[in-house]
SEROPA-812082 format. One record per residue (C-alpha): residue in three letters; x, y, z. Coordinates in steps of 0.5 Angstrom, whole numbers. Layout:
# SEROPA-812082
{vovo 'ALA', {X, Y, Z}} ...
END
This chain:
# SEROPA-812082
{vovo 'MET', {27, -34, -112}} {vovo 'ASP', {32, -32, -119}} {vovo 'LEU', {31, -38, -124}} {vovo 'THR', {37, -40, -128}} {vovo 'PRO', {37, -39, -135}} {vovo 'LEU', {36, -46, -136}} {vovo 'TRP', {30, -47, -131}} {vovo 'TYR', {27, -40, -134}} {vovo 'GLY', {28, -43, -141}} {vovo 'VAL', {24, -49, -139}} {vovo 'TYR', {19, -45, -135}} {vovo 'LYS', {17, -41, -142}} {vovo 'ALA', {18, -47, -146}} {vovo 'LEU', {13, -51, -142}} {vovo 'LYS', {8, -45, -142}} {vovo 'TYR', {7, -46, -150}} {vovo 'THR', {5, -53, -148}} {vovo 'LEU', {-1, -50, -144}} {vovo 'TYR', {-4, -46, -149}} {vovo 'PRO', {-10, -47, -153}} {vovo 'LEU', {-7, -47, -160}} {vovo 'SER', {-2, -52, -158}} {vovo 'TRP', {-8, -57, -156}} {vovo 'ILE', {-11, -55, -163}} {vovo 'VAL', {-5, -57, -167}} {vovo 'LEU', {-4, -63, -163}} {vovo 'ALA', {-11, -66, -165}} {vovo 'GLY', {-10, -64, -172}} {vovo 'LEU', {-3, -67, -172}} {vovo 'LEU', {-6, -73, -169}} {vovo 'THR', {-11, -73, -174}} {vovo 'LEU', {-6, -72, -180}} {vovo 'LEU', {-2, -78, -177}} {vovo 'VAL', {-7, -83, -177}} {vovo 'ALA', {-10, -81, -184}} {vovo 'CYS', {-3, -82, -187}} {vovo 'LEU', {-3, -90, -184}} {vovo 'PRO', {-6, -95, -188}} {vovo 'GLY', {-14, -95, -188}} {vovo 'THR', {-18, -100, -183}} {vovo 'PRO', {-25, -99, -180}} {vovo 'ARG', {-21, -98, -173}} {vovo 'ARG', {-17, -92, -176}} {vovo 'THR', {-22, -89, -179}} {vovo 'THR', {-26, -88, -173}} {vovo 'TRP', {-20, -85, -170}} {vovo 'ILE', {-19, -80, -175}} {vovo 'ARG', {-26, -78, -174}} {vovo 'ARG', {-25, -78, -167}} {vovo 'PHE', {-19, -73, -167}} {vovo 'ALA', {-22, -69, -173}} {vovo 'PHE', {-28, -68, -168}} {vovo 'CYS', {-23, -66, -162}} {vovo 'THR', {-20, -61, -167}} {vovo 'VAL', {-26, -58, -169}} {vovo 'LEU', {-29, -58, -162}} {vovo 'LEU', {-23, -55, -159}} {vovo 'LEU', {-23, -49, -164}} {vovo 'LEU', {-30, -47, -162}} {vovo 'LEU', {-29, -48, -155}} {vovo 'THR', {-23, -43, -155}} {vovo 'ALA', {-24, -38, -161}} {vovo 'THR', {-31, -37, -160}} {vovo 'PRO', {-32, -30, -158}} {vovo 'LEU', {-38, -31, -153}} {vovo 'LEU', {-34, -36, -150}} {vovo 'SER', {-27, -33, -150}} {vovo 'THR', {-30, -26, -147}} {vovo 'THR', {-34, -31, -141}} {vovo 'TYR', {-27, -34, -139}} {vovo 'ILE', {-24, -27, -139}} {vovo 'GLY', {-30, -24, -136}} {vovo 'ALA', {-30, -29, -130}} {vovo 'LEU', {-23, -27, -128}} {vovo 'GLU', {-24, -19, -129}} {vovo 'MET', {-31, -18, -126}} {vovo 'GLY', {-28, -18, -119}} {vovo 'TYR', {-25, -12, -120}} {vovo 'PRO', {-29, -6, -122}} {vovo 'PRO', {-26, 1, -124}} {vovo 'PHE', {-22, 4, -118}} {vovo 'ILE', {-25, 11, -115}} {vovo 'ALA', {-21, 14, -110}} {vovo 'ALA', {-24, 16, -104}} {vovo 'SER', {-24, 23, -102}} {vovo 'GLY', {-18, 24, -97}} {vovo 'SER', {-15, 17, -99}} {vovo 'SER', {-8, 16, -100}} {vovo 'PHE', {-3, 11, -101}} {vovo 'ASP', {5, 10, -100}} {vovo 'VAL', {6, 8, -107}} {vovo 'ILE', {3, 6, -114}} {vovo 'VAL', {6, 0, -116}} {vovo 'VAL', {5, -2, -124}} {vovo 'LEU', {7, -9, -127}} {vovo 'ALA', {10, -9, -134}} {vovo 'GLY', {6, -12, -139}} {vovo 'GLY', {11, -14, -144}} {vovo 'LEU', {17, -11, -149}} {vovo 'TYR', {18, -11, -156}} {vovo 'HIS', {25, -12, -158}} {vovo 'LYS', {29, -8, -163}} {vovo 'GLY', {31, -11, -169}} {vovo 'SER', {33, -10, -177}} {vovo 'LEU', {26, -7, -178}} {vovo 'ARG', {24, -4, -171}} {vovo 'PRO', {29, 1, -170}} {vovo 'SER', {29, 1, -162}} {vovo 'ASP', {26, -3, -156}} {vovo 'GLU', {19, -1, -155}} {vovo 'ALA', {14, -2, -149}} {vovo 'LYS', {8, -7, -151}} {vovo 'ASP', {1, -4, -151}} {vovo 'ALA', {-1, -7, -144}} {vovo 'SER', {6, -4, -141}} {vovo 'ARG', {4, 3, -144}} {vovo 'GLN', {-3, 3, -142}} {vovo 'ARG', {-1, 1, -135}} {vovo 'THR', {4, 6, -134}} {vovo 'ALA', {-1, 11, -137}} {vovo 'CYS', {-6, 9, -131}} {vovo 'GLY', {-1, 9, -126}} {vovo 'ALA', {1, 16, -128}} {vovo 'ASP', {-6, 18, -128}} {vovo 'LEU', {-6, 16, -121}} {vovo 'TRP', {0, 20, -119}} {vovo 'HIS', {-3, 26, -122}} {vovo 'GLN', {-9, 25, -118}} {vovo 'GLY', {-4, 26, -112}} {vovo 'VAL', {-7, 19, -109}} {vovo 'ALA', {1, 17, -108}} {vovo 'PRO', {7, 21, -108}} {vovo 'THR', {11, 15, -112}} {vovo 'LEU', {10, 11, -118}} {vovo 'LEU', {14, 4, -118}} {vovo 'LEU', {15, 1, -124}} {vovo 'THR', {16, -7, -124}} {vovo 'GLY', {19, -11, -129}} {vovo 'GLY', {26, -14, -131}} {vovo 'ASP', {29, -17, -137}} {vovo 'ALA', {25, -22, -139}} {vovo 'THR', {29, -26, -144}} {vovo 'VAL', {32, -32, -142}} {vovo 'PHE', {39, -30, -142}} {vovo 'ARG', {38, -23, -140}} {vovo 'THR', {41, -20, -146}} {vovo 'GLY', {35, -15, -147}} {vovo 'PRO', {33, -8, -143}} {vovo 'SER', {29, -8, -137}} {vovo 'GLU', {21, -7, -138}} {vovo 'ALA', {21, -2, -133}} {vovo 'GLY', {26, 2, -136}} {vovo 'GLU', {22, 3, -142}} {vovo 'MET', {16, 4, -138}} {vovo 'LYS', {20, 10, -135}} {vovo 'ARG', {21, 13, -141}} {vovo 'TRP', {13, 13, -142}} {vovo 'ALA', {12, 15, -135}} {vovo 'LEU', {16, 21, -136}} {vovo 'ARG', {13, 23, -143}} {vovo 'LEU', {6, 23, -139}} {vovo 'GLY', {9, 28, -134}} {vovo 'VAL', {11, 24, -128}} {vovo 'PRO', {18, 27, -126}} {vovo 'GLU', {24, 23, -125}} {vovo 'SER', {24, 24, -117}} {vovo 'ALA', {17, 21, -117}} {vovo 'LEU', {19, 14, -120}} {vovo 'LEU', {22, 8, -117}} {vovo 'LEU', {25, 2, -122}} {vovo 'GLU', {25, -5, -120}} {vovo 'GLU', {29, -9, -126}} {vovo 'LYS', {30, -16, -123}} {vovo 'SER', {24, -19, -124}} {vovo 'ARG', {21, -23, -129}} {vovo 'THR', {15, -27, -127}} {vovo 'THR', {9, -24, -123}} {vovo 'TYR', {11, -28, -117}} {vovo 'GLU', {18, -24, -117}} {vovo 'ASN', {15, -18, -118}} {vovo 'ALA', {12, -19, -111}} {vovo 'LEU', {18, -21, -108}} {vovo 'GLN', {22, -15, -111}} {vovo 'THR', {17, -10, -109}} {vovo 'LYS', {17, -13, -102}} {vovo 'ALA', {24, -12, -101}} {vovo 'MET', {24, -5, -104}} {vovo 'LEU', {18, -2, -100}} {vovo 'GLY', {17, -7, -94}} {vovo 'SER', {10, -7, -91}} {vovo 'ALA', {7, -1, -95}} {vovo 'ARG', {0, 1, -97}} {vovo 'ILE', {0, 0, -105}} {vovo 'LEU', {-4, 1, -111}} {vovo 'LEU', {-3, -5, -115}} {vovo 'VAL', {-4, -3, -123}} {vovo 'THR', {-5, -9, -128}} {vovo 'ALA', {-10, -11, -133}} {vovo 'ALA', {-16, -13, -130}} {vovo 'TYR', {-16, -21, -132}} {vovo 'HIS', {-9, -21, -129}} {vovo 'MET', {-11, -18, -122}} {vovo 'PRO', {-13, -24, -119}} {vovo 'ARG', {-6, -27, -119}} {vovo 'ALA', {-3, -21, -118}} {vovo 'VAL', {-7, -19, -112}} {vovo 'GLY', {-6, -26, -108}} {vovo 'LEU', {2, -26, -110}} {vovo 'PHE', {3, -19, -107}} {vovo 'GLU', {-2, -20, -101}} {vovo 'LYS', {2, -26, -99}} {vovo 'GLN', {8, -22, -99}} {vovo 'GLY', {5, -18, -93}} {vovo 'LEU', {4, -12, -97}} {vovo 'VAL', {-3, -8, -96}} {vovo 'VAL', {-6, -8, -103}} {vovo 'THR', {-11, -4, -106}} {vovo 'PRO', {-13, -6, -113}} {vovo 'VAL', {-13, -2, -119}} {vovo 'ALA', {-16, -6, -125}} {vovo 'CYS', {-13, -2, -132}} {vovo 'GLY', {-16, -5, -138}} {vovo 'PHE', {-22, -9, -139}} {vovo 'GLU', {-22, -15, -145}} {vovo 'ALA', {-29, -16, -143}} {vovo 'GLN', {-35, -11, -145}} {vovo 'HIS', {-40, -14, -140}} {vovo 'ARG', {-40, -19, -135}} {vovo 'PRO', {-41, -26, -137}} {vovo 'LYS', {-49, -26, -136}} {vovo 'GLU', {-50, -20, -139}} {vovo 'ALA', {-46, -22, -145}} {vovo 'TRP', {-50, -28, -146}} {vovo 'ALA', {-56, -24, -146}} {vovo 'ARG', {-53, -19, -151}} {vovo 'ALA', {-50, -24, -156}} {vovo 'THR', {-51, -23, -163}} {vovo 'PHE', {-49, -28, -169}} {vovo 'PHE', {-42, -25, -170}} {vovo 'ASP', {-41, -27, -163}} {vovo 'PHE', {-41, -34, -165}} {vovo 'ILE', {-36, -34, -171}} {vovo 'PRO', {-29, -36, -169}} {vovo 'THR', {-24, -31, -169}} {vovo 'VAL', {-16, -30, -168}} {vovo 'ASN', {-17, -25, -162}} {vovo 'ALA', {-22, -29, -159}} {vovo 'LEU', {-17, -35, -159}} {vovo 'LEU', {-12, -30, -156}} {vovo 'LEU', {-17, -28, -150}} {vovo 'THR', {-18, -35, -148}} {vovo 'THR', {-10, -36, -148}} {vovo 'GLU', {-10, -31, -143}} {vovo 'ALA', {-15, -33, -139}} {vovo 'VAL', {-12, -40, -139}} {vovo 'ASP', {-5, -37, -137}} {vovo 'GLU', {-8, -34, -131}} {vovo 'VAL', {-12, -40, -129}} {vovo 'ILE', {-6, -44, -129}} {vovo 'GLY', {-1, -39, -126}} {vovo 'ILE', {-6, -38, -120}} {vovo 'PHE', {-7, -46, -119}} {vovo 'VAL', {1, -47, -120}} {vovo 'TYR', {3, -41, -115}} {vovo 'TRP', {-3, -44, -110}} {vovo 'ILE', {0, -51, -110}} {vovo 'ALA', {7, -48, -109}} {vovo 'GLY', {4, -44, -103}} {vovo 'LYS', {6, -37, -106}} {vovo 'TRP', {-1, -35, -107}} 
END
C-alpha cells in the first residue's frame, strides 16, 4: 500500500504524539497552564499532580538503566548471527536507517549512521559469500517524495566497501518497514533471505517479512544495550540512574517499535 502524501504526512505527524518527549512537554505545559490561573486550593493540588507527572515521566523515559531495559527486551531475542558452514541464502536484504538531506551547510545527501552500519553489515555478509546478491531497501521518506532514495545513498556506501555494482539490487519505493517487506516480496518472491537491520528493529521487521511469505534468517546489526536486562540491573552503577538525552532517545526508539508492532498486529500485517 502506497500512502498518499496526505496520509503519509498524517502518519508521520501522529508518531510525534506517541514520543516520550511529547508526553513530558504536555505534562509540563499543563503544569504551567494551571499555575497561570488564579490560585485556589484545588488548582494548587492539580499543579502538584501535573508537576509530579512531569518529573515521573522524565525519570521513567530518560534514566539510562530503564531505557536500556526497554530496548534490551527488544534486542535479546536476536543474538549475533554466525553463518553455519556451507550455509547459503538467496539474497541479503538490508533495511535503510535514515538519511540526512543536503542544505545550505551540508554539501550533499548522506546516509545516517544507522544506514551506514547496516550497509556495512550487509557488505560483510556478502564478502563472506553467504549470498550472491545484496538488496538495499528504502525509498524517499519525505512526505512529497522530493528527496533522494535512502537505498541510493546506501549503494554509494556499499560500493566503497567493495561490493560490485553487479551484486547490488535497489528497492527505492518503500517508506515504511511494511512497505520494505511488500516491495521486497514483489522483487524476490518466496526467497530465502538474510534480513539485516538494527537489533531493536528486528522483532517488527521479521514479523512483517515473514507475513509476506519470505523465509527469513535475522541478522541483528548494532545493539543499543550492552547487557541483557537482568545483567544490566546487576551491574548498575550510580551513573545509570542519572537522566540523559541518549537514554530518552533509546526509550523513544523502544516505544516506536512496540507501538509499530501493535498497530501492524491489529491491522493483520504482523
